[in-house]
GUDOMAR-759032 format. One line per field, with one value per residue (C-alpha): x, z, y; residue number from 0. Coordinates in nm, 3 decimals, padded with zeros to 5 digits, always signed. Example, Ala and Ser with C-alpha at 12.3 -4.5 7.8 and 13.67 -1.06 7.14 Angstrom:
2
east	(+01.230 / +01.367)
up	(+00.780 / +00.714)
north	(-00.450 / -00.106)
pos	(0 / 1)
***
This chain:
432
east	(+03.875 / +04.093 / +04.034 / +04.097 / +04.291 / +04.107 / +04.348 / +04.306 / +03.930 / +03.924 / +04.138 / +03.913 / +03.608 / +03.696 / +03.818 / +03.512 / +03.322 / +03.526 / +03.406 / +03.048 / +03.062 / +03.226 / +02.971 / +02.705 / +02.868 / +02.876 / +02.559 / +02.419 / +02.613 / +02.552 / +02.150 / +02.203 / +02.349 / +02.010 / +01.789 / +01.936 / +01.982 / +01.603 / +01.474 / +01.703 / +01.580 / +01.203 / +01.249 / +01.356 / +01.052 / +00.813 / +00.916 / +00.914 / +00.586 / +00.428 / +00.589 / +00.422 / +00.763 / +00.649 / +00.413 / +00.354 / +00.515 / +00.848 / +00.860 / +00.827 / +01.132 / +01.383 / +01.304 / +01.333 / +01.664 / +01.807 / +01.737 / +01.911 / +02.191 / +02.223 / +02.037 / +01.909 / +01.821 / +01.479 / +01.402 / +01.415 / +01.108 / +00.794 / +00.670 / +00.982 / +01.020 / +00.678 / +00.733 / +01.064 / +00.815 / +00.564 / +00.864 / +01.025 / +00.655 / +00.618 / +00.920 / +00.956 / +01.107 / +00.762 / +00.548 / +00.357 / +00.568 / +00.925 / +00.675 / +00.580 / +00.971 / +01.047 / +00.776 / +00.931 / +01.295 / +01.140 / +00.867 / +00.901 / +00.691 / +00.544 / +00.187 / +00.170 / -00.187 / -00.147 / -00.233 / -00.590 / -00.709 / -00.778 / -00.706 / -00.938 / -00.987 / -00.792 / -00.531 / -00.198 / +00.058 / +00.414 / +00.665 / +00.881 / +00.671 / +00.666 / +01.041 / +01.056 / +01.124 / +01.048 / +01.367 / +01.324 / +01.564 / +01.775 / +02.009 / +02.107 / +02.440 / +02.501 / +02.561 / +02.593 / +02.305 / +02.230 / +01.935 / +01.945 / +01.699 / +01.862 / +01.722 / +01.799 / +01.530 / +01.777 / +01.957 / +01.687 / +01.570 / +01.885 / +01.892 / +01.563 / +01.678 / +01.998 / +01.886 / +01.553 / +01.519 / +01.853 / +01.834 / +01.593 / +01.558 / +01.464 / +01.219 / +01.075 / +01.004 / +00.764 / +00.571 / +00.548 / +00.443 / +00.135 / -00.017 / -00.265 / -00.226 / -00.140 / +00.209 / +00.121 / +00.101 / +00.411 / +00.635 / +00.515 / +00.589 / +00.941 / +01.096 / +00.981 / +01.151 / +01.419 / +01.416 / +01.291 / +01.543 / +01.243 / +01.298 / +01.108 / +00.874 / +00.838 / +00.735 / +00.491 / +00.333 / +00.278 / +00.150 / -00.108 / -00.166 / -00.244 / +00.034 / -00.037 / -00.388 / -00.360 / -00.061 / -00.288 / -00.576 / -00.315 / -00.201 / -00.537 / -00.599 / -00.381 / -00.426 / -00.123 / -00.028 / +00.004 / +00.381 / +00.460 / +00.177 / +00.460 / +00.685 / +00.460 / +00.350 / +00.416 / +00.492 / +00.189 / -00.095 / -00.471 / -00.539 / -00.247 / -00.239 / -00.113 / -00.169 / +00.144 / -00.047 / -00.194 / -00.487 / -00.811 / -01.139 / -01.176 / -00.857 / -00.723 / -00.528 / -00.270 / -00.279 / -00.217 / +00.089 / +00.283 / +00.213 / +00.301 / +00.679 / +00.686 / +00.676 / +00.897 / +01.036 / +00.753 / +00.529 / +00.868 / +00.823 / +00.500 / +00.506 / +00.831 / +01.171 / +01.238 / +01.090 / +01.371 / +01.167 / +01.207 / +01.022 / +00.639 / +00.459 / +00.682 / +00.694 / +00.610 / +00.578 / +00.418 / +00.277 / +00.345 / +00.190 / +00.311 / +00.147 / +00.210 / +00.210 / +00.191 / +00.447 / +00.728 / +00.915 / +01.130 / +01.163 / +01.478 / +01.346 / +01.117 / +01.313 / +01.048 / +00.882 / +00.641 / +00.341 / +00.117 / -00.188 / -00.343 / -00.748 / -00.920 / -01.265 / -01.441 / -01.292 / -01.448 / -01.362 / -01.223 / -00.951 / -00.762 / -00.792 / -00.532 / -00.357 / -00.276 / -00.217 / +00.091 / +00.216 / +00.246 / +00.405 / +00.658 / +00.706 / +00.809 / +00.992 / +01.109 / +01.184 / +01.501 / +01.593 / +01.709 / +01.400 / +01.049 / +00.727 / +00.602 / +00.320 / +00.070 / -00.087 / -00.395 / -00.435 / -00.828 / -01.035 / -01.270 / -01.408 / -01.662 / -01.500 / -01.785 / -01.732 / -01.327 / -01.366 / -01.547 / -01.299 / -01.010 / -01.174 / -00.992 / -00.741 / -00.418 / -00.137 / +00.013 / -00.256 / -00.361 / -00.683 / -00.629 / -00.763 / -00.573 / -00.665 / -00.558 / -00.615 / -00.596 / -00.828 / -00.915 / -00.743 / -01.086 / -01.256 / -00.929 / -00.959 / -01.293 / -01.237 / -00.946 / -01.214 / -01.452 / -01.158 / -01.055 / -01.430 / -01.423 / -01.152 / -01.224 / -01.578 / -01.395 / -01.135 / -01.492 / -01.613 / -01.286 / -01.290 / -01.593 / -01.556 / -01.185 / -01.084 / -00.797 / -00.665 / -00.682 / -00.548 / -00.231 / -00.089 / +00.066 / +00.114 / -00.274 / -00.103 / +00.223 / +00.232 / +00.270 / +00.203 / +00.543 / +00.758 / +00.885 / +00.970 / +01.140 / +01.357 / +01.473 / +01.576 / +01.788 / +01.975 / +02.059 / +02.178 / +02.387)
up	(+00.589 / +00.283 / +00.044 / +00.163 / -00.067 / -00.087 / +00.146 / +00.403 / +00.392 / +00.379 / +00.717 / +00.847 / +00.788 / +00.980 / +01.280 / +01.291 / +01.271 / +01.562 / +01.747 / +01.712 / +01.753 / +02.113 / +02.190 / +02.099 / +02.332 / +02.618 / +02.549 / +02.640 / +02.909 / +03.108 / +02.995 / +03.126 / +03.478 / +03.496 / +03.441 / +03.726 / +03.946 / +03.880 / +03.921 / +04.289 / +04.403 / +04.317 / +04.505 / +04.819 / +04.815 / +04.715 / +04.967 / +05.237 / +05.150 / +05.130 / +05.490 / +05.585 / +05.714 / +05.518 / +05.385 / +05.098 / +05.376 / +05.374 / +04.972 / +04.969 / +05.254 / +05.033 / +04.710 / +04.937 / +05.036 / +04.747 / +04.611 / +04.907 / +04.861 / +04.405 / +04.320 / +03.966 / +03.951 / +03.810 / +03.760 / +04.168 / +04.222 / +04.390 / +04.081 / +03.963 / +04.306 / +04.250 / +03.844 / +03.967 / +04.218 / +03.934 / +03.700 / +03.984 / +04.085 / +03.710 / +03.661 / +04.022 / +04.038 / +04.086 / +03.875 / +03.566 / +03.290 / +03.494 / +03.524 / +03.152 / +03.022 / +03.262 / +03.065 / +02.749 / +02.838 / +02.925 / +02.647 / +02.776 / +03.078 / +02.943 / +03.078 / +03.001 / +02.846 / +02.473 / +02.452 / +02.344 / +02.584 / +02.962 / +03.242 / +03.432 / +03.747 / +03.798 / +03.572 / +03.628 / +03.705 / +03.526 / +03.821 / +03.658 / +03.820 / +04.158 / +04.213 / +04.241 / +04.645 / +04.752 / +04.835 / +04.960 / +04.847 / +04.653 / +04.456 / +04.074 / +03.983 / +03.614 / +03.449 / +03.103 / +02.916 / +02.787 / +02.949 / +03.091 / +03.318 / +03.662 / +03.954 / +04.218 / +04.152 / +04.239 / +03.954 / +03.729 / +03.835 / +03.731 / +03.413 / +03.276 / +03.407 / +03.216 / +02.879 / +02.842 / +03.056 / +02.999 / +02.652 / +02.621 / +02.710 / +03.045 / +02.834 / +02.656 / +02.949 / +03.073 / +02.760 / +02.815 / +03.137 / +03.048 / +02.848 / +02.950 / +03.260 / +03.062 / +03.145 / +02.754 / +02.613 / +02.818 / +02.708 / +02.387 / +02.339 / +02.596 / +02.312 / +01.995 / +02.099 / +02.133 / +01.838 / +01.607 / +01.748 / +01.775 / +01.914 / +02.236 / +01.951 / +01.737 / +02.025 / +02.135 / +01.777 / +01.776 / +02.113 / +02.013 / +01.703 / +01.909 / +01.724 / +02.030 / +01.973 / +01.573 / +01.575 / +01.788 / +01.541 / +01.250 / +01.392 / +01.400 / +01.048 / +00.862 / +00.611 / +00.578 / +00.623 / +00.990 / +00.972 / +00.936 / +01.163 / +01.417 / +01.214 / +01.093 / +01.462 / +01.546 / +01.201 / +01.011 / +01.166 / +01.122 / +01.015 / +00.890 / +00.982 / +00.722 / +00.943 / +00.742 / +00.438 / +00.335 / +00.093 / +00.111 / +00.175 / -00.166 / -00.354 / -00.613 / -00.596 / -00.817 / -00.578 / -00.263 / -00.426 / -00.481 / -00.141 / +00.024 / -00.158 / -00.134 / +00.243 / +00.204 / +00.537 / +00.739 / +00.556 / +00.665 / +01.016 / +01.050 / +00.850 / +01.035 / +01.002 / +00.881 / +00.500 / +00.213 / -00.054 / -00.363 / -00.615 / -00.709 / -00.986 / -01.012 / -01.379 / -01.395 / -01.739 / -01.788 / -02.130 / -02.363 / -02.079 / -01.844 / -01.527 / -01.235 / -00.881 / -00.632 / -00.377 / -00.336 / -00.062 / +00.074 / +00.467 / +00.613 / +00.890 / +00.680 / +00.413 / +00.136 / -00.087 / +00.063 / -00.179 / -00.086 / -00.329 / -00.282 / -00.308 / -00.235 / -00.199 / +00.019 / +00.006 / -00.310 / -00.302 / -00.677 / -00.497 / -00.397 / -00.726 / -00.843 / -00.536 / -00.555 / -00.944 / -00.873 / -00.569 / -00.816 / -01.057 / -00.798 / -00.666 / -01.025 / -01.177 / -00.899 / -00.574 / -00.515 / -00.428 / -00.104 / +00.010 / +00.156 / -00.055 / -00.103 / +00.121 / +00.014 / +00.188 / +00.040 / +00.190 / +00.135 / +00.239 / +00.461 / +00.463 / +00.605 / +00.816 / +00.702 / +00.385 / +00.420 / +00.640 / +00.338 / +00.069 / +00.276 / +00.349 / +00.086 / +00.041 / +00.045 / -00.043 / +00.319 / +00.269 / +00.453 / +00.414 / +00.632 / +00.638 / +00.594 / +00.755 / +00.709 / +00.982 / +01.357 / +01.512 / +01.834 / +02.081 / +02.280 / +01.916 / +01.849 / +02.200 / +02.153 / +01.841 / +02.021 / +02.305 / +02.104 / +01.863 / +02.200 / +02.303 / +01.982 / +02.061 / +02.381 / +02.264 / +01.982 / +02.290 / +02.532 / +02.235 / +02.150 / +02.533 / +02.524 / +02.177 / +02.265 / +02.689 / +02.695 / +02.410 / +02.496 / +02.870 / +02.685 / +02.504 / +02.693 / +02.297 / +02.335 / +02.636 / +02.452 / +02.463 / +02.055 / +02.013 / +02.234 / +02.206 / +01.818 / +01.930 / +02.256 / +02.051 / +01.797 / +02.114 / +02.282 / +01.990 / +01.909 / +02.294 / +02.296)
north	(+04.665 / +04.579 / +04.350 / +03.957 / +03.719 / +03.389 / +03.194 / +03.450 / +03.469 / +03.103 / +03.048 / +03.412 / +03.222 / +02.884 / +03.109 / +03.261 / +02.960 / +02.781 / +03.145 / +03.073 / +02.683 / +02.798 / +03.064 / +02.805 / +02.508 / +02.824 / +02.896 / +02.560 / +02.516 / +02.821 / +02.711 / +02.383 / +02.541 / +02.770 / +02.476 / +02.270 / +02.592 / +02.655 / +02.303 / +02.272 / +02.582 / +02.441 / +02.157 / +02.351 / +02.563 / +02.293 / +02.061 / +02.319 / +02.463 / +02.130 / +02.035 / +02.374 / +02.529 / +02.791 / +03.019 / +03.262 / +03.554 / +03.344 / +03.260 / +03.702 / +03.691 / +03.470 / +03.708 / +04.015 / +03.828 / +03.756 / +04.136 / +04.223 / +04.025 / +04.014 / +04.307 / +04.275 / +03.881 / +03.929 / +03.545 / +03.481 / +03.744 / +03.597 / +03.497 / +03.339 / +03.136 / +03.025 / +02.883 / +02.751 / +02.524 / +02.439 / +02.338 / +02.116 / +01.967 / +01.912 / +01.679 / +01.566 / +01.188 / +01.100 / +01.317 / +01.137 / +01.291 / +01.110 / +00.801 / +00.862 / +00.890 / +00.554 / +00.367 / +00.454 / +00.395 / -00.014 / -00.049 / -00.444 / -00.362 / -00.030 / +00.004 / +00.359 / +00.450 / +00.584 / +00.924 / +00.924 / +00.675 / +00.777 / +00.565 / +00.315 / +00.271 / -00.029 / -00.025 / -00.218 / -00.013 / -00.086 / -00.224 / +00.016 / +00.319 / +00.166 / +00.140 / +00.515 / +00.655 / +00.919 / +01.140 / +01.500 / +01.797 / +01.576 / +01.823 / +01.727 / +01.759 / +01.685 / +01.349 / +01.215 / +01.329 / +00.945 / +00.824 / +00.515 / +00.297 / +00.318 / +00.117 / +00.408 / +00.681 / +00.985 / +00.868 / +00.794 / +01.173 / +01.312 / +01.114 / +01.287 / +01.612 / +01.557 / +01.428 / +01.644 / +01.962 / +02.114 / +02.095 / +02.325 / +02.731 / +02.830 / +03.068 / +02.797 / +02.556 / +02.869 / +02.825 / +02.456 / +02.502 / +02.711 / +02.443 / +02.200 / +02.003 / +01.642 / +01.494 / +01.346 / +01.708 / +01.855 / +01.580 / +01.566 / +01.950 / +01.905 / +01.641 / +01.808 / +02.147 / +01.870 / +01.679 / +02.019 / +02.256 / +02.487 / +02.851 / +02.984 / +03.173 / +02.842 / +02.651 / +02.903 / +02.935 / +02.528 / +02.570 / +02.835 / +02.620 / +02.298 / +02.097 / +01.837 / +01.792 / +01.812 / +01.522 / +01.309 / +01.313 / +01.295 / +00.960 / +00.826 / +00.934 / +00.745 / +00.494 / +00.243 / -00.111 / -00.200 / -00.260 / +00.058 / +00.286 / +00.283 / +00.450 / +00.725 / +00.835 / +01.199 / +01.346 / +01.413 / +01.654 / +01.742 / +01.986 / +02.205 / +02.546 / +02.806 / +03.143 / +03.318 / +03.252 / +03.645 / +03.460 / +03.564 / +03.308 / +03.211 / +03.111 / +02.898 / +02.568 / +02.799 / +03.071 / +02.829 / +02.675 / +02.983 / +03.127 / +02.777 / +02.822 / +03.175 / +03.089 / +02.712 / +02.778 / +02.842 / +02.526 / +02.343 / +02.401 / +02.364 / +02.016 / +01.937 / +01.983 / +01.632 / +01.724 / +01.845 / +02.020 / +01.846 / +02.096 / +02.204 / +02.057 / +01.773 / +01.608 / +01.236 / +01.090 / +00.772 / +00.622 / +00.904 / +01.178 / +01.424 / +01.493 / +01.726 / +01.639 / +01.949 / +01.979 / +01.706 / +01.653 / +01.387 / +01.282 / +01.221 / +00.975 / +00.786 / +00.735 / +00.810 / +01.046 / +01.269 / +01.415 / +01.681 / +01.686 / +02.047 / +02.093 / +02.393 / +02.235 / +01.975 / +01.652 / +01.390 / +01.033 / +01.043 / +01.279 / +00.931 / +00.737 / +01.084 / +01.089 / +00.674 / +00.689 / +00.942 / +00.767 / +00.479 / +00.665 / +00.807 / +00.427 / +00.300 / +00.561 / +00.760 / +00.617 / +00.421 / +00.061 / +00.135 / +00.326 / +00.331 / +00.339 / +00.730 / +00.879 / +01.094 / +01.381 / +01.551 / +01.863 / +01.949 / +02.287 / +02.069 / +01.700 / +01.499 / +01.258 / +00.972 / +00.969 / +00.952 / +00.668 / +00.548 / +00.629 / +00.490 / +00.135 / -00.009 / +00.166 / +00.012 / +00.263 / +00.516 / +00.792 / +01.057 / +01.318 / +01.628 / +01.977 / +02.289 / +02.607 / +02.970 / +03.093 / +02.997 / +02.759 / +02.763 / +02.540 / +02.437 / +02.286 / +02.057 / +01.933 / +01.827 / +01.656 / +01.462 / +01.398 / +01.247 / +01.008 / +00.918 / +00.804 / +00.628 / +00.454 / +00.378 / +00.208 / -00.003 / -00.110 / -00.192 / -00.390 / -00.627 / -00.698 / -00.842 / -01.029 / -01.136 / -01.090 / -01.324 / -01.191 / -00.835 / -00.942 / -01.090 / -00.828 / -00.559 / -00.375 / -00.218 / +00.001 / +00.099 / +00.528 / +00.478 / +00.823 / +00.987 / +00.668 / +00.750 / +01.119 / +01.011 / +00.755 / +01.020 / +01.233 / +00.957 / +00.865 / +01.235 / +01.243 / +00.922)
pos	(0 / 1 / 2 / 3 / 4 / 5 / 6 / 7 / 8 / 9 / 10 / 11 / 12 / 13 / 14 / 15 / 16 / 17 / 18 / 19 / 20 / 21 / 22 / 23 / 24 / 25 / 26 / 27 / 28 / 29 / 30 / 31 / 32 / 33 / 34 / 35 / 36 / 37 / 38 / 39 / 40 / 41 / 42 / 43 / 44 / 45 / 46 / 47 / 48 / 49 / 50 / 51 / 52 / 53 / 54 / 55 / 56 / 57 / 58 / 59 / 60 / 61 / 62 / 63 / 64 / 65 / 66 / 67 / 68 / 69 / 70 / 71 / 72 / 73 / 74 / 75 / 76 / 77 / 78 / 79 / 80 / 81 / 82 / 83 / 84 / 85 / 86 / 87 / 88 / 89 / 90 / 91 / 92 / 93 / 94 / 95 / 96 / 97 / 98 / 99 / 100 / 101 / 102 / 103 / 104 / 105 / 106 / 107 / 108 / 109 / 110 / 111 / 112 / 113 / 114 / 115 / 116 / 117 / 118 / 119 / 120 / 121 / 122 / 123 / 124 / 125 / 126 / 127 / 128 / 129 / 130 / 131 / 132 / 133 / 134 / 135 / 136 / 137 / 138 / 139 / 140 / 141 / 142 / 143 / 144 / 145 / 146 / 147 / 148 / 149 / 150 / 151 / 152 / 153 / 154 / 155 / 156 / 157 / 158 / 159 / 160 / 161 / 162 / 163 / 164 / 165 / 166 / 167 / 168 / 169 / 170 / 171 / 172 / 173 / 174 / 175 / 176 / 177 / 178 / 179 / 180 / 181 / 182 / 183 / 184 / 185 / 186 / 187 / 188 / 189 / 190 / 191 / 192 / 193 / 194 / 195 / 196 / 197 / 198 / 199 / 200 / 201 / 202 / 203 / 204 / 205 / 206 / 207 / 208 / 209 / 210 / 211 / 212 / 213 / 214 / 215 / 216 / 217 / 218 / 219 / 220 / 221 / 222 / 223 / 224 / 225 / 226 / 227 / 228 / 229 / 230 / 231 / 232 / 233 / 234 / 235 / 236 / 237 / 238 / 239 / 240 / 241 / 242 / 243 / 244 / 245 / 246 / 247 / 248 / 249 / 250 / 251 / 252 / 253 / 254 / 255 / 256 / 257 / 258 / 259 / 260 / 261 / 262 / 263 / 264 / 265 / 266 / 267 / 268 / 269 / 270 / 271 / 272 / 273 / 274 / 275 / 276 / 277 / 278 / 279 / 280 / 281 / 282 / 283 / 284 / 285 / 286 / 287 / 288 / 289 / 290 / 291 / 292 / 293 / 294 / 295 / 296 / 297 / 298 / 299 / 300 / 301 / 302 / 303 / 304 / 305 / 306 / 307 / 308 / 309 / 310 / 311 / 312 / 313 / 314 / 315 / 316 / 317 / 318 / 319 / 320 / 321 / 322 / 323 / 324 / 325 / 326 / 327 / 328 / 329 / 330 / 331 / 332 / 333 / 334 / 335 / 336 / 337 / 338 / 339 / 340 / 341 / 342 / 343 / 344 / 345 / 346 / 347 / 348 / 349 / 350 / 351 / 352 / 353 / 354 / 355 / 356 / 357 / 358 / 359 / 360 / 361 / 362 / 363 / 364 / 365 / 366 / 367 / 368 / 369 / 370 / 371 / 372 / 373 / 374 / 375 / 376 / 377 / 378 / 379 / 380 / 381 / 382 / 383 / 384 / 385 / 386 / 387 / 388 / 389 / 390 / 391 / 392 / 393 / 394 / 395 / 396 / 397 / 398 / 399 / 400 / 401 / 402 / 403 / 404 / 405 / 406 / 407 / 408 / 409 / 410 / 411 / 412 / 413 / 414 / 415 / 416 / 417 / 418 / 419 / 420 / 421 / 422 / 423 / 424 / 425 / 426 / 427 / 428 / 429 / 430 / 431)
***
């Protein structure tokens, strides 16, 4: 190919961009059709098996029949058909996932428990969940991706499938189906896959590193004014997993900072794509002295500066004083008038939660103290931590109900699913 003139190169690149955009749209449409197909086939198989009309042999016969009629369709073997059945049963119109999604569409009547609280025996179910009437073999068709709360159960199911399920690949769905049993966990990974545009590999890593458990724990580790608690949900984690760093067990703060900046793309995937990198050793001038903070980011959704301070040792209460000093300097000299107060994240090699609790008790700045790990943590360990935190929250709620039973009963906000709602709102906003 000869050398292109500047004008031709610009026009050629524009045509290339149009081709790539068309390919992307075509892939999205094909993927949406495949997901709808698998959902509808799963619907038929699920209903027939549940009614006792079909047994395992019949499913095997169906797989063999499809192979004869349309050779080479690997997705429709015996295992694939049962995966479609599982897919449908996970997200059918009366499933826990759809009920949770419907409650989130109408927060005024929402009574879904928070992700860290167990359902109690005589818990009141929101009227919106009881509006769902069973309809068998309701084959879905493509509808608008804008989720609205409709009275008709079939339309609700169609809206859920179109607004959420068709937005990610079948390979990603298979990863989510392999996660824990709770609807909250599956919905978390589903919505975060859409919001963060995770590839199947990145989704797998998030599941393997227990992103759900770490985010839920992080939601309850934040020290911030009550007005901003809702905004900060599902953005920060505890602990952070830096398994992509090739660091020895003993390393310095400079080693950690240098490794993170060299692996900035992977670091941002771990902390979230809403973060924009502003610099390392960011200079702050106070009085006649210069100070250098570790890693400074800007969060587009929160519209604020976020400072990550690194410590390769166990948390000490005096660390907070330095972090608050940096946050004050950022707010006074760097933050713009239209931006929100800066947030500080103190990453420590380890911490004593009781010491953290005391240190944070009178802290007024939006701050979080989190562990970091350079190796994967067993998911069961994090699940146990989440369970312990859940038990602690339940004990606090029980005490509150004993002291002020009328006040608690009158307040529906306590049962609002705070941990999932902000993420779903962002997904809905993008769909619109």
